[in-house]
PALUM-193886 format. One record per residue: residue in one letter; chain; x, y, z of N, C-alpha, C, CB in turn. Coordinates in steps of 0.05 Angstrom, whole numbers, always signed. Each point is the difference from the previous one (the first is absolute). Glycine has a CB too. Layout:
N
VEXKOL residu chaine    nxx    nyy    nzz   caxx   cayy   cazz    cxx    cyy    czz   cbxx   cbyy   cbzz
VEXKOL      a      A      X      Y      Z      X      Y      Z      X      Y      Z      X      Y      Z
...
// end
This chain:
94
VEXKOL residu chaine    nxx    nyy    nzz   caxx   cayy   cazz    cxx    cyy    czz   cbxx   cbyy   cbzz
VEXKOL      m      A    +17    -23     +0    -17    +23     +0    +18    +25     +0    -37    -25    +24
VEXKOL      s      A    +33    +42    -43    +16    +24     -1    -12    +23    +17    +16    -13    -47
VEXKOL      e      A     +1    +29    +58     -9    +23    +16     -8    +23    -19    +30    -14    +39
VEXKOL      k      A    -48    +31    -29     -9    +23    -16    +22    +21     -1    -47     -9    +12
VEXKOL      g      A    +49    +23    -33    +19    +23     -3    -13    +24    +13    +20    -19    -43
VEXKOL      w      A     -5    +40    +47    -10    +24    +15    -23    +13    -15    +46     +7    +19
VEXKOL      k      A    -48    -10    -45    -21    +13    -15    -27    -15     +4    +34    +16    -34
VEXKOL      e      A    -33    -41    +42    -23    -16     +4    -11     -1    +28    +16    -27    -37
VEXKOL      l      A     -1    +39    +56     -9     +0    +28    -21    +21     +5    +45    -16    +13
VEXKOL      e      A    -63    +11     +6    -20    +20     +9    +14    +23    +14    -35    -36     +5
VEXKOL      i      A    +25    +59     -8    +11    +24    +13     -8     -3    +30     -2    +29    -42
VEXKOL      g      A    +22    -27    +60     -5     -2    +29    -17    +23    +10    +43    -24     +5
VEXKOL      g      A    -61    +17    +14    -16    +21    +14    -23    +10    -18    +40    +13    +25
VEXKOL      r      A    -45    -25    -47    -22     +9    -18    -26    -13     +8    +33     +6    -38
VEXKOL      i      A    -54    +10    +39    -26    -11     +6    -13     -8    -27     -5    +29    +42
VEXKOL      t      A     +1    -55    -45     -9     -9    -26    -31     -4     -2    +44    -23     -4
VEXKOL      e      A    -57    +24    +27    -29     -1     +0    -12    +20    +19     +2    -50    -12
VEXKOL      a      A    -22    +64     +4    -12    +21    +16    -11    -11    +27    -11    +26    -43
VEXKOL      g      A    +16    -12    +65    -11     -7    +25    +13    -23    +15    -41    +17    -18
VEXKOL      n      A    +65    -25     +9    +12    -23    +13    +14     +6    +26     +6    -18    -44
VEXKOL      a      A     -3    +44    +51    +14     +7    +25    -16    -11    +24    +19    +41    -21
VEXKOL      a      A    -45    -44    +19    -17    -10    +23     +7    -29     +6    -37    +31    -13
VEXKOL      k      A    +50    -45     -4     +7    -28     +5    +25     -2    +18    -19    -12    -45
VEXKOL      y      A    +34    +33    +47    +25     -1    +15     -2    +15    +27    +24     -3    -44
VEXKOL      k      A    -26    -12    +65     -2    +12    +27    +28     +8     +9    -42    -28    +11
VEXKOL      t      A    +46    +54     -7    +27    +10     +5     +4     +8    +29     +2    +14    -47
VEXKOL      g      A    -22    -17    +64     +1     +9    +28    +21    -15    +16    -47    +12     -4
VEXKOL      d      A    +55    -35     -4    +20    -14    +16    +28    +11     -3    -28    -41     -5
VEXKOL      w      A    +31    +62    -10    +26    +14     -2     +5    +19    +24     -3     -3    -51
VEXKOL      r      A    -19     +9    +65     +2    +22    +20    +14     -9    +25    -42    +18    -18
VEXKOL      t      A    +54     +3    +31    +13     -3    +26    -17    +15    +21    +46     -4    -21
VEXKOL      f      A    -58    +26    +13    -17    +16    +18    -29     -2     -8    +38    +31     +8
VEXKOL      l      A    -55    -29    +12    -29     -4     -3    -14    +24     +9     +4    -49     +6
VEXKOL      p      A    -24    +61    -21    -14    +23    +10    -21     -8    +21     +6    +22    -45
VEXKOL      d      A     -6     -7    +67    -19     -5    +22    -16    +26     +2    +31    -34    +25
VEXKOL      v      A    -57    +32    -30    -17    +24     -1    -16     +3    +26     -4     -4    -50
VEXKOL      d      A     +6    +28    +62    -16     +7    +24    -26    +11    -11    +41     +9    +30
VEXKOL      r      A    -61    -25    -32    -26     +8    -12    -14    +22    +15     -4    -46    -17
VEXKOL      e      A     +9    +49    +43    -12    +21    +15    +12    +28     -6     -8    -34    +36
VEXKOL      k      A    +34    +34    -43    +14    +25     -8     -6     +8    -29    +35    -12    +33
VEXKOL      c      A    -41     -8    -50     -3     +4    -29    -23    +20     -5    +17    -47     -9
VEXKOL      i      A    -12    +67     -8    -20    +20     -8    -12     -6    -27    +24    +34    +27
VEXKOL      n      A    -17    -57    -39    -11     -8    -26     +6    +20    -22    -35    -25    +24
VEXKOL      c      A    +59    +36    -24     +8    +18    -21     +7    -15    -26    +16    +33    +34
VEXKOL      l      A    -10    -58    -31     +6    -19    -21    +25     +7    -15    -48    -10     -4
VEXKOL      q      A    +66    +26    +16    +26     +6    -13    +16    -26     -3     +0    +47    +20
VEXKOL      c      A     -2    -65     -1    +14    -26     -1     -9    -15    -25     +4     -1    +50
VEXKOL      y      A    -30     +1    -55    -11    -14    -23    +10    +12    -26    -41    -11    +27
VEXKOL      l      A    +41    +38    -28     +8    +14    -24    +30     -4     -7    -36    +34    +10
VEXKOL      y      A    +53    -35    +11    +28     -1     -5    +12    -29     +0     +2    +45    +21
VEXKOL      c      A    -17    -65    -13    +11    -27     +1     +8     -9    -29    -30    -11    +40
VEXKOL      p      A    +55     +6    -44     +9     -8    -27     -9    -28     -8    +39    +29     +7
VEXKOL      d      A    -48    -45    +11     -8    -27     -6    -30     -4     +0    +43    -15    +19
VEXKOL      m      A    -58    +36    -14    -30     -1     +2     -8    -22    +20     -5    +16    -47
VEXKOL      a      A    +20    -17    +69     -6    -20    +21    -19    +10    +21    +45    -18     -8
VEXKOL      i      A    -52    +44     +7    -18    +11    +19    -28     +5    -13    +40    +22    +24
VEXKOL      e      A    -60    -32    -10    -27     +2    -11    -14    +25    +11     -2    -50     -3
VEXKOL      a      A    -13    +63    -15    -18    +22     +8    -28    -11     -3    +33    +37    -14
VEXKOL      k      A    -49    -35    +35    -28    -10     -2    -17    +20    -15     +6    -24    +43
VEXKOL      a      A    -28    +15    -53    -19    +17    -15    -10    +24    +16    -13    -40    -25
VEXKOL      d      A    +12    +37    +52     -9    +22    +16    +21    +20     +7    -33    -31    +19
VEXKOL      g      A    +57    +28    -32    +22    +20     +4    +17     -5    +24    -29    +32    -22
VEXKOL      t      A    +28    -56    +34    +16     -6    +23    +22    -20     -8    -39     +9    +31
VEXKOL      l      A    +59    -10    -14    +22    -18     -4     -9    -29     +3    +32    +35    +15
VEXKOL      g      A    -25    -52    -34     -7    -28     +1    +24    -16    +11    -32     +5    -39
VEXKOL      k      A    +35    -29    +29    +22    -17    +10    +25     +5    -17    -33    -35    +15
VEXKOL      i      A    +55    +26     -4    +26     +0    -14     +4    -29     -9    +20    +39    +27
VEXKOL      d      A    -17    -43    -53     +3    -26    -11    +30     -8     +3    -39     +7    -33
VEXKOL      l      A    +44    -23    +52    +28     -8     +6    +12    -19    -20    -11     +6    +48
VEXKOL      d      A     -6    -16    -66    +11    -17    -22    +17    +18    -19    -40    -32     +4
VEXKOL      y      A    +34    +58     -5    +13    +18    -19    +16    +22    +13    -36    -10    -31
VEXKOL      c      A    +32    +16    +57    +15    +21    +14    +29     -8     +3    -42    +14    +25
VEXKOL      k      A    +60     +3    -35    +29     -6     +2    +13    +13    +24     +1     -4    -50
VEXKOL      g      A    -17    +18    +66    +11    +12    +24    +18    +24     -5     -3    -45    +21
VEXKOL      c      A     -1    +60    -42    +17    +22     -7     -2    +24    +19     -4    -15    -47
VEXKOL      g      A    -19    +18    +61     -3    +21    +19    -10    +27    -11    +35    -23    +25
VEXKOL      i      A    -41    +24    -50    -10    +25    -12    -26     +8    +14    +21    -12    -45
VEXKOL      c      A    -38     -7    +51    -26     +6    +13     +5    +13    +28    -21    -39    -24
VEXKOL      s      A    +41    +29    +38     +6    +10    +26    +12    +28     -2     +8    -46    +16
VEXKOL      n      A     +9    +51    -35    +12    +26     -4    -19    +21     -9    +41    -23    -11
VEXKOL      i      A    -61    +16     -6    -18    +19    -11    -24     +6    +19    +13    -16    -45
VEXKOL      c      A    -18     +0    +64    -23     +3    +18     +3    +26    +17     -6    -50     +2
VEXKOL      p      A    -14    +68     -5     +2    +26    +15     -4     -2    +30    -16    +21    -41
VEXKOL      v      A     +3    -43    +50     -4     -3    +29    +18    -22    +12    -47    +17     -5
VEXKOL      k      A    +64    -28    -11    +19    -21     +8    -14    -24    +14    +35    +36     +5
VEXKOL      c      A    -57    -45    -18    -14    -23    +12    +10    -27    -10    -40    +30     +4
VEXKOL      i      A    +59    -29    -23    +11    -25    -11    +30     -2    +10    -31     +1    -41
VEXKOL      e      A    +36    -22    +55    +27     -6    +10    +11    -24    -14    -11    +20    +45
VEXKOL      m      A    +35    -18    -54    +13    -23    -13    +14    -16    +21     +6    +25    -43
VEXKOL      k      A    -14    -51    +46    +11    -18    +20    +15    -22    -14    -37    +12    +33
VEXKOL      k      A    +59    -21    -20    +15    -22    -11    -18    -25     +0    +44    +20    +17
VEXKOL      e      A    -45    -33    -40    -18    -23     -2    +14    -25    +12    -22    +20    -41
VEXKOL      e      A     +8    -34    +57    +10    -25    +12    -11    -23    -17     +2    +20    +47
VEXKOL      k      A    +16    -36    -58     -9    -22    -18     +1    -26    +14    +15    +25    -40
// end
């Protein structure tokens, strides 16, 4: 069996089918985990707007929903952007 030449190889990192990112759960990359103090939260939804992984849910009534840990990478953007500092990044214990 002969190996493919460089011209015949697939381009790395290319998305070949629309919507396939949902198949890849990337949350296990994280070291830190967002911990939300729901009593402090003012539902400004800045965390939802700025989350690069769309791991934060906004409910239809305009309140903060759950954080989907299957996709949250623990980057801390939600914690940094929160105006009332109700999201604390904690070291995840596995």
